[in-house]
N, C-alpha and C positions, 0 to 999 in steps of 0.2 A: 326270675332266673338269677338276679344279682345275689339275693340272699342265699339261694341254693348253692351258688358257686363259692360264696364266702364260708358258709357253714355247711360243709359237705356231709356231715354226719346227721344233720337234721332231716327228718322226713319232710316230704314236700308239703304235708298238711300244715306244719308250723309256719313255713315261709308264706304259704297261702293265707293263713290266718292273720299274720302280721300285715300282709298287703291289704287284706280286706279292712282291718282296723284302721290302717292309714287312709284308705279311701273314704271311710265313713266318719272319721274323727270330726266332731263339730267345729274344732278350731280352724278347719279349712274352709268354712262357709264364706269368709270374706274373700279369700283368694279365688274361689270358684265364681262367686256372685258379682264381685267388683271388677269393672272394666280395667281400672287402674292396675289390678294385680295380674294382668296377663303376663307381665314380665316375670312374676314369680312362677307361673305355670311353665313358661318357656325355659326359664333358668333351671327349674327342677327337672324338666324332661331332658334337656340337653346334658345336664349334670349327671343324671342317672345313666344316660347313654354313654357318657364319658367313662363312668365307673364300670359299666358293662364291657366297654371296649378294652380297658386296661386289664380286666380279668381274662379277656381273650388273648391279650398281648402276652400273658404268661406262657401261653402255648406257642405263640409265634411272635418273637421280638424283632421282626423285620422292620426296616425303615418305613415301609408302607403301613404297617399296623400302628406304628408310633404316630405317623402323620394323621392317620385316621382318628386316633385318640385326641390329638391336638385340635383337629377340626371340631369335634364335639365340644371340647373345652372352650374354644374360641366362640362358638355359638352360644354357650352358656354365659360366658363373660360379657358378650355383647348384648345379651338379654338383660343381665343384671350383674353389676360389679361384685356383689357379695358372693357370686359363684366361685370366687377365688378360694373359698373354703373347701371346695371339692378337691383341691390339690392336697389339702390336709387329710381328707378321707382316702385319697389314693395312697398316701403314705401308710395310713392305718391298714388298708387292705393288703398292701405288700407285707406288712409285719405279721398280720394275722393269717395270711394264706401261704407264706413262704418262709423258709429258714434262711433269712437274709440279714446282712449287716447294715448298719446305718449308712455306711459309705455307699453301698450298692443302691440303697433306697434313694439317696441324694442324687446319684447318677441317673436313676430312672425318672426322677422328678425334674431334671434339668430342662428337657424340652418344654415342659409345662410352664416352667419359670419364664422361658422365652415368650410364651403366649401372653403371660401377664405383662411383660415388658412391652409387647406390641400394643396391648390394650392401653397401657399408660401413655404410650406415644400418641395413639389415636385420641385419647382423652385430652391430652395437652393441646392438640390442635383444635378440638371442638369446643371445649369449655374454657373460654378465654375471659369471661366475666368474673367479677368478685362476688361469691356467694356467701361470704362470711357474715354479712349482715343478717340475712334470713336464717342462717344456721344458728345464730346467736339469740334469736327471739325466744322469749319465754313461752309464747303461745304454742310453739311447736314442740319444744322439749322443756319440761318442767325443771330439769337439772340446771338450766341456765339461771334459775332463780336461787340456786344454792350459793350461799355467800362464804361458807367455810368448809374445811375438810370433813368435819363430822356430818354436816347436812348433805354434802355431796355423796359421801360413801354410805351414809345411812339410807339415803334414797336409792342409791345404786343397788344395795342389798335388798331393798324392798322390791325393786323392779325384777331382780333375779328371782325372788320368791314368787312374784306374779307370773313369770314365765312357767315355773313348775305348777303353780296353782291352776292356771288355765289349761295346761296339758292334762293334769290328773283329774281335775274336777271342772270340766268345760260346760258349766251350767249357766253362769252369769256372764255372758259374753257381751261385748260392747263394740260399737264401730269406731269409737274415739276414746283415747286415754290421755289427751293433752291437758294442759293446765286448766284447772287445778283439780282434775279427777284423781291424780296421784299426787297428793300433797308432799311437800318437802318434809322429811323426818331426819332426826339425828341418829347417830350410832347407838344412842340409848333407847331408841324405840324398840318395843318388844318384837315386832315383826322383823326389823332389821337384825336384831340379835339372833332370833330363831333362824333367819335365812343364813346368817353367817355360820352358825353351828351346823346347819343342814348341809351347806355347800362344802364346808371343810370335811364333813363326814363323807360326802359323795366323792370328793377328791381323794381322800384316804382310801376309800373302797376301790376306786379306779386304780390307784397305784398298786394296791395289794393284789388285785385280780389281773393286772396288765401282763405280768410275767407268765401267768397261767394261760393267757390267751382266752380268757373266759368271755362268753358272749355279753355278759353284763358290762364288762370293761369296754368292749367294742361299742355297745349302745351308748354308754355314758360319754365316751370320747367323741362319738359321732354327734351327740347332742351338744357337747361343749364347743366342739370345733365349728359346727355350722351356725351356732348362735353367737359366737364371740364378737362378730362385727356389729350385730344388731342389738345386743343386750345392754349397750351403753356403759358397761363396766370399765372398759379400757379406753373406749373412744366415744365421745358424745356425737350422736348423729342427729338427723333432722326430725326425730320424733321420740317421744318418751317411751312409748310402747305401742305395738300394733299386733293384732292376732296373725297377720300375714308373716310376721317374723318367725313364727313357729311352724310354718308349713313344712320345710325340710327337716328342722330339728326334731319334729314329732316322730319321724321314722326312727331316730336314735332312741328316743324314749320308749317306743314300742318294742324295739329289740331288747332294751334293758328290762322292760316289763316281762317279756317272755323268759329271760334268764332268771329274773326274780321269782316268778311263779314256779320255775323248776326247783329253785332252792327251797321255797316255802312248802311245796308239795313233796319235797325230798324224792323227786323223780327226775331223771335227766330228760332233756327235751327230745332225745332220741326215742323215748317211750311215749311221747305225747299222743301219738296216733292211737295208742291202746289205753291211755289213761283218761278216765271219764272226768276227772277234776279239771284237766286242761280244756277239754271240750266244753264243759259247762261254763267255765270262766270266760273263755273266748266268746262263746255264744252270747252270754249275758252282756259282755262289753260291746259286742257288735250290735246287738239289738238296741242297747241303750244309746250308743253313738248314732245309730240310724234315726232313732226317735228324736233325739236332740237336734240333729241336723235338719230333719224335716220340719221341726217346729221353728227353727231359726231362719230357714230360707225365705219364707214370705216377707220377712222384715226388709229384705233387700229388693223388694219389688220395684221401688223407685226412690228417688231422693226424699220425697215427703214422708213415706212410711219409715224409711231408715232414720231420718232426722227426728221424727216424732218419737220413735222408740228410744232414740238416744237421750231425749229429755228424761225418760224414765230410768234408763240404765246409767247415764253419765250426767246427772243433773248439775254437777259442779264443774263441768267443762265449759269454758268460755267459747270454745270453737263449736261445740254441739249447739249451744244456744244461738250463736250467730248464724250457723248453717240453717237452722229452722227459721230464724228471722228472715234470711234471704229468700227461702222458699215461700214464706207468707208474702213477702214483698212482690215476688214474681206473680203469685196468684192475684194479688191486688192489681197489678199492672195489666193482667189479662182479663180481669173481671169486667163484665158489662153491667151488672147490677150495682147500683150506687151503695146499697146497704152492705153487700158482700165486699165491695171495694173498701168501704170504711172499716169493716170488721177485720179484714185481712191486714190492712195497714196498722190497725190497733195491735193485733197480735205480733206483727213484725217489730213494732216499736217496743213492745213489752219484752220480747226475747233479746233484742239488741241491748236494751237497758240492763237486763240481767247479765248479759255478756260483759259489759264494761264494769258492772258491779264486781264480777269475779276477777276480771283483769283490767284495771283502769288504764293500762297502756295499750289496749287492743285497738289499733288504728282501723281495722276493717269494720269493727262494730260502730265506731264513731262515723265512719264514712257512710255506712248503711243508714244510720240515723239521719244523716244529712240528705241522702237521696229520698228517704221517706218524707222528710220535711219539704223538700222541693215538690214532690208529688202532691202534697197537701197545700201547696202554694204559700208556705210559710218560709220566705227567703231569709228572714232575720234569724230564725232558728237554724236554718240550713247553714248559714255563714258561721254561726256559733259552733256547730258540730264539725264543720270543715276546719275551722281554726284549731279546734281541739286535736283533730287528726294531725295537723301540721305542727302543732306544738310538740307532738311525740316524734313525728317523722317529717321534718321540713322538706324532704325530697319526694313526698307522695304526690306524684305528678297529676293524677286525676283530681285530687283535692285542690291543688294549686289552680288548675285549669277551671274547675267549677266555680271557685270563688271569683276568679277573674271574669268569667262569663256573667255571673250574677251582678257584679259591679258594673259591667258593660250595660246590661239591660236596665239597671237602676240609673244609668247616666253618670255614675261616679267613675269617670274615665281615668283619672290619675291613680285612683286606688286599683283599678283593673290593670293598668300598666305596671304598677308595683309588683303584682303577682305574676304577670306575664314575664317580667324581667327575671323573676325567680326561676321560671322554666328555662329561660335562656342561660341562666347561671349554672344550674344543675345539669342541664341536658343541652350542651352547646351544639351538638350535631342533630338536634331535633328541630325540624322546620315546620312542624304541624301548626304552631301558634302564629306563624307569620300572617295568615289571613286576618287574625284578630288584631295584630299590631297595625296592619294597614287600614283595617276598618275603623279602629279608634282614631287614627290620625286623619282619616277622611272626615269623621264626625267632628273632629276638632278643627277641620279646615286647614290642616297642615299637609298640603297635597304633595309636597316634595318628599316628606318623610313617608307618607303613604305609598308613594311610587317606589321609594327605596326598598321598603319591606316587601312590596308586591314583586319587585324584580328578583330579590333574593329567594322569595317563595317559589317563583316560576323556575328559577335556575335549579333549585334543590328538590322541589316537589312539583314537577311539571304536569302531573295528572290531577292536581287539585283545582277544580274549576274556580273556587273562590279567589285564588290568586289572580286569575285573568279578569274576573269581575272587578276586583279592587283596582287592578292596573288600568282597566278601561275607564273607571270612574276618576282615578287620579289624573291621568293624562288628559282626559276630557276637560277637567277643571283647569288644567294647566294650558289649555288652548289647542292641543293636537287632536282635533276631532276625527280626522281620517284614521289615524293610528288607533285611536280609541275604539273605532268600529271594528278593526281587525281583532283586537283583544276581546271585544264583546262577542264576536262570532266564534272565537276559540272557546270562550266560556260556554256558549250554547252547544257547540260541538261535543263538549265534554259532559253534557247532560245538565247544564245550568238552565234555570227558568227565569 
């Protein structure tokens, strides 16, 4: 109904065909099959309801109808922040469906700008931590590896080309495009040059057709506006590329495609219902999309099938290799047969090693190698991998903790304390390591120190039974046997054995 209200001269058949192609497009497989992409589905649904409501608002511009539109927009924004681009689509709709000035468009958009302000206010209260470290990691966005202007924008143009390639020719789809599946290229790269020329041509075409209010201009602008936040060209985001980024923009591409077919067939879309070329082309596309989608869907059956397929489609991705390594490690941990366990750990190690070969600074892969070594009772190798993790990221808490625990069991208590102190240095409000502090001091027979750490642990982490156990042991050794019994009972009450 949205397309029909925007393009009033189109027969219902054309709007229906575009809708069917949107539903069947293989690029949407990730969004539909991945639990993570529920935000994309909700964002799209609420965003489209917002567009539908503003089309109705043209007929009734009451405060009630504006509030109704704002409600849909807020739901879209709360589902996914990139929904802010729907405000740009609203401006586009006003221009294409009304004889209206830019000033009036700005006035109509003002209530929606308030919605964005509310979202930013909510965001400032909720997101208080510093996420700059993770955003700057190469593993998530290959652009972080670009060291100069040419490499940065060469790769950006390559990504823009990938956006169009996967929309137009959605055959070789992948679940992951992180480092180094999309290598850094300079502006002299042939694909970057072709992408630059292609996009300049599309922008020129958009400008030429915009004044005519041609559907192709609407489709192109819809595509550009809804992809501007995720295409990494102006803003680096937390991923190099993902097929889910094309979920909403694909609708703009399909609208442009309908207009392009009208131009190529030299027949206006108003005649599509009687023109066999339109029907044949749309039918072929729909059948092809359905076939590709059906073929792609089983790959998303579970993590193992997905990550296994990723090794074939994204062999140069460190993240793909590490994800499969983790799956094999989990299989090994669950295996009851000794030979299966050995084989699974062997595969896990193989893919983790391949992962660090692709990206030598990938801490998760080193950490996984350490966990595998622990499972195979090779603590010396585990320490080596943990230390490589910490050389890259000294604040990797799980790695610090694990090295400390290994040293504790080896009886190298001073080495263990060195790493535990690192936890306290980097995470001063974290009291989860206090049982280990007090345990080490108990072992060293420094009972006053053991008591001190147990007291701090009880005060800040009162539900951890280990704190009460250590307190009982410390004050027992200090001669207060009756009070030690009270703490020991508390330890038992909290599930201690």
